[in-house]
Every structure is written in structure tokens, then in C-alpha cells.
N, C-alpha and C positions, 0 to 999 in steps of 0.2 A: 717320508724319505723315499726316493725313486728305488725300484727294485734293482737288486744287485750292488747297492751302494756300499756295502761292507767290503768290496773288493777294491776299493780306491787305493789303499797304501799299497798293495802289490802291483798295481798298475803303474803308480808313481815309480817304483823301482824299475820296472821293465822298460820304461821309456828312457832311461839313463844310458841304455846299451843299445848302440846302433852299428850295423854293418856298413861297410862301404856300398854306395849304390852301384848297380851294374853300370858299366861304361866300356865302349871300345872307341879308339881314336879314329878321326875322320880318315877315310881312305886317301891315299896320295894322289889319286888321280880326281878327287872331287873338290869342287869349290863351293859345295852347298853348305848352307848355315846349319842345316839338319841333315843327318844321314842314317840309314837304317842299319840295324844290327846284321852282321854278315851271315849269321845262323838263323835268321827268321824263317819261318815263324817259330816262337819259343814254345808255343802250346798248340798242338794239332787238334783237329776236329774230333778224333777218337781217343783223347787223352784219358778219359775214364770209361769204363764198359757201357754206360747208358747213353753216352753222349752222341748226338748228330753233328753238334757243332759247339765250340767254346770261344767266345769273343766279347767285346765290349765289356772288359773286367777292370777291376780297380785294385791297387796295392798300396801298402803303407808299411813303414819300418815297424818291426814288432820283435821284442827281445833281441836275440843276437842275429836276427835275419829279417824276414819280411812276412806279412800275412797279406791275403788277398781275398776278395769277394768276387766270384767268377760267374758270369753268365753262361749257363750250360743248358742248351736246348736238347731234350732227349729224342729219342727215335720215333716218338709220337709227335715230336715238335711241340712238346709242353715246355714253357719257359720257366725258369727257376734259377736261384742263386745258390751258390755253394761256397763253403770256405776252404782256403788252402794255405799252405805253408812253404816256404823256401828259405835256404840259407844264403843264396846268392842273388835272388830276384830274377834267375833266368830258369832254373830247373825247379819244377813245382810238383808238390804233392797235393792234389785236390781231393777232398773228401768225395766218397761215391754217393753220398746221400745229400739231399738238399738241406739247407738251414731250416730248423723247426723253431719258429718263433713262440716265445712267451708273452704275456700281456705286459706292457710297459706302463705308459701313462694314460692307457685306455684298455678296456675289455674288448673293443672292436677290433680285431686283427684279421678281418676277412681279406682274402686276397685270391683272385682267379689267376693271376700270373705275376712274376716278377722278373724283370730284366734290366739291363744297362745300369748296374750299380756303380756308386762312388763311395769312397771311404775316407775319413779323416779323423785325427786326434784333436779334441777340444777339451782343454782343462784336465779332466780325469777320466775320459773314456773315448772309445772309438764310436763315431757315428756313421751309419751306413744310410744313403739314400738310393732309391731305385725307382723305376717305373712300375707302379702298383697297379694290379687290375682290380678296380672297384667300380662297376658299372662304366668302365672305360678307363683309359690310362690317366693316373695321377701320380703324385709323388708320395711314396712310402718312406717312413723314417724308422730306424731302429738304432739301438746302441749296444755294445758289448764291452766287456772288460778284458776278456781273454780269448775271443773268437771260438769259444766252446758254447756259450750260452748267450742267447740273443733275445732282446725285449723290443717288441714292436711297439711304436707310438702311433698317435693320431696321424692320418694321411695330412700332409701340408695343405693341400688344396683341393677344391672341387675338381672333378674331371671337366676339361681335358688338359693335361699338362704332361711334359716330358722334361728330361734333362735337368733334374734338380741336383744342383752342386752346391755344397755348403763351403763357406769360407772357414779356414782353420782356427780362427779366433773371432771372438765377438767384436762387432763394429759398434763403437758408441754405446757399449754395454748391451747390446742386443745380438742374438744370432742372426746371420745373414745368409740368404740362399739365392742363387741365380737359378732361373728356370726358363722353360720355353712353353708359353700356352699354345695349345694345338687342337687337333680335332680326333675324332675316334678311328681314323684311317691313317693312310700314308700321307701325312699333312703336306699339302703343297704351299705352305706358307710358314712363317715363324720368325719372331724376334726374341731377343734375350731381355728378361726382367730381372729385377732383384726385389726380395721381400725380406721383412724383418720379424723376428719373434723374441718376446721376453723369456720364453719358457720351452720352446721346441713343441709347443702344442697349438697356440694361436698365432697365425701369420697375418701380416697386414703391411702397411706403408709401401705398397707395391708401386715400383717405378721402372719405366723403361730404361734400359741400359744401352742397347746396341740394336740397330735394325739392319735388315739386309742392305746389300749395296745395289746401286743402279747397275743394270746390266752393262752399260758401256764403260763404266769405271772399273768394275771388278766382277766379272760374270761368274767366277767360280763360287761366289757366296751371294748370288742374286735371288735365289728362290727361297732359302730358309737357312737360319744359323742356329746353333745350340751350344751352350756351355760344355766343356769337355773335362778338363782335370780340375781337381781342387786348386784354386788360385795359390800361387807362390808369392810370399811377401818379399819385396826387394826395395831398395833405397829409391828406385825409379818408379815404383807403384806395383800393384797387384798384377803379376803375370799371369794371364789366363789363356791356356790353349783351348781352341774351340773349333767346331766343325762348320764348314760351309757347304751348300749345296746348290748345284746348277740343274735344271731340268733340261736334258738333252734329247734329241731324237732316239736315244737308246736308254732313255730313262734317267733316274736321279744319279748323280756322281758327287760323291762325298770327299771333300779334301779338308786339310787342316791348316789353320791360321793361328795367329795369336794377337793379344791385345794387352795394353797397359791400363789399368784402372786407378782411379786416384784412391790413395791409402785411407783418406778420411771420409770420402764419399764415393763409393765404388760404382755409383750410377753415372759417374762422369768418365768417359773414355778419353784418356790423353792421347793414346796412339793405337793405331790398329793396321795390321798388315794389308796392303793392297795386293801383293803377290802372295799365293798360298806358300806355306812352309813345306808341305808334303802333299803330294797328289797320288792317286793310284798309278802305279807304273810296274811294279813287280807282279809275277803271275798269281801269286796268292793274294793280291789285292784286286786284281782284274777278274779273276775267276773264282767263284764259289756260290754258295747259296743266294747272295745278292752281289752281283758284279760291281766292281768300281766303287769301293768304299774304304776309306780310312777315317776311323772314328775314334778320337782319343778319349780316354776315361780316367787317366792317371798320369801323374808326372812326379818323379823323384828329383830332388835337388839337394846337393851338399854345399850350395853356395858359389861353387865354381861350374860344376857339370850338371847336365840335366839328362834324365831317361824318361821318355814318354811311352806309356804302354798305350796300344791302340788295337781296336778290332779291325780285322782286314776281310773284306768281302763278306761280313756277317758269317764267318766260318772259323777263323783262327785268330790268335793274338801274335802282334809283332811288337817290337821296341824300336824306337829312334832316339839318336843321341844329339847332343849339341852342348856348347858352352854358354852359360847363362848370360854373361855380358854380351857375347856375340849376337845372341838372339835378341836381346833388349835393343842393342844399337841397330840390328836390322830392322826391328819394328819401327823404330824411330825414323829411320833413313827411308823406309818404304811405306809410309803411312798414308792411308786414305785422307 
């Protein structure tokens, strides 16, 4: 029996209570399909005493509010992940100490660093993925029942890999994860792949999902792309927000797009945005430790409205909003 299994019944009760997702109506002078929260950033770089920056973080409904896993780089710029809680998804209490992992399906829980987490609920527990430092970046996996005790599992892949994002349910009886094979540096390439596992320990059946765009067709995503939020299941397909990168004369520029993947075979891309949905424009996105970055890591949906959480300039956390069907229609009408 996996460690922590006895907590299953209490978690099943907790998942029946959900707070309204954060949302703000589109500004009257905006015609954009997605728009920023007027009080961004919602989490500043010094939100906890030790932090140099807090960004690229993930949230999920929990009890009568929300729980989150936050990337907090400290003032030595050591990268780690922290748990936090919120009643409204906007105002957050983040633990001052990083998550301490217990052994899950392995005794090997070595980690030189942890960053860029994602989180989702599957069946009876919350699963967390992150970029885990094990002789280079790979995908770390852990689970929790209560966001108090965390159990680390085997790394999903060999180094080098980033942007591991789980689907919120099994596909054809198997766990499914998007990822982006990379290198040990600031990868100047990268496409999105999908992999499957029967048990969250052994991963295989790796398939290419989506490649970078030709420069002349959609330059904002011509250098590398990576999965962002946990996919949202809709009648039109899996809605996936992702980041795309162009290498400019001023360095990398990260923007956000979205795709619809086939519900039965998510390696098939049905539609994918040619224009970006959101690109660096506000001061907190243009200026920071790494300028010109919008990096989505989570999306909440109530079936009508959507709130996307993103890291801005590798320094702070922002939210952008939209209507789910409008976003889906936009993807279809403006597809590569």
C-alpha cells in the first residue's frame, strides 16, 4: 500500500467542497480574449522573509479554498518549492520553510534543487511535478493528501527534461504526462512530448505532441515550447496553455498560447494558436530577474470562466482571466 494511503477517505470529503475561482471581468476598453488581473502581481518577490523571488507556481482547489505549490528562490538563489493556502486564490499564506519530502515509491529522494511545480488531483490524492535536480534537470514526482505531508516518488525520466505536466485523469487506463526534453543549460530548443505510466514509477510510450513553429508562421514560438498548466477537459478536447519562446537580439522572450488536444489520444493536436494569448507587456513582466517572461503553470476552470496563474519575469506571480468557450473558439479560429 502506498505511504499515506490511510488518508484517502478524508481527502474524498475535502474534494467535495470548492470555492469560486478568482475572476475579474474584461476591462471595458479591451477586446482581448484574455486579460490581466488589475491588481497584478498577486504575489511579490519578498512575500516570505527568505525569498528573492516567487514565480512559476501552481494552485488547485482544496477544502473551502485553494492550495498551492510555489517556487521560492531564496536570497542565496537556492531553488525550492513551498506549500501555501488561500481562501480566494488571490491572497496567499505561503509557508516559510520548503517542503520536506518523505520516501514514497522509492527510497531515492535525492534533489539538488526543485523548481517550476505543477499540481493536480487524480483519483484520491494530489500529485505534484517539478523540475528536479538529479545530475541535471529531470522531472520529480510527489503526492500528498493534505499539503502537510509529501511523499516523493521516482523521477519520471533521465536528465535532461523540464516542464512535466500531468493530465488530471488517466488516459486509456494509464497516467499521462507532457514534458519537454532539454539540456543542462538555458535550452535553445525544445518540443512537447507525452509519456505514459501504469503506476507513476515506470514511464514509456513516449510520443511527440507538438513542435516549435516555423519562424515565418509564428515567430513567438519558434525557438522552444513547453507545457504550462494541467490540461482542462472540455467537450472540444484537452485545453492546454503552454509557453512559447523566441530568441531575440535581447535574449529569450516567453509568451503564452493554447492548444486543443484529442481527448482519446492527446498526442494529436487538434488546434493550436498562431497568435499568442498573452505576451510580456506590463512592467512586472518586462523587468525582473529575467526580463520578458510570461510562464503559465496553472489554470483553474469552473466550466465557464478560467484563471491562469503565471510567473512574470522570473520574479512574481500574476493571474490572467478569460471565458473558456471564447478561448476555445479563438484557438479554432486562429490555429496554425
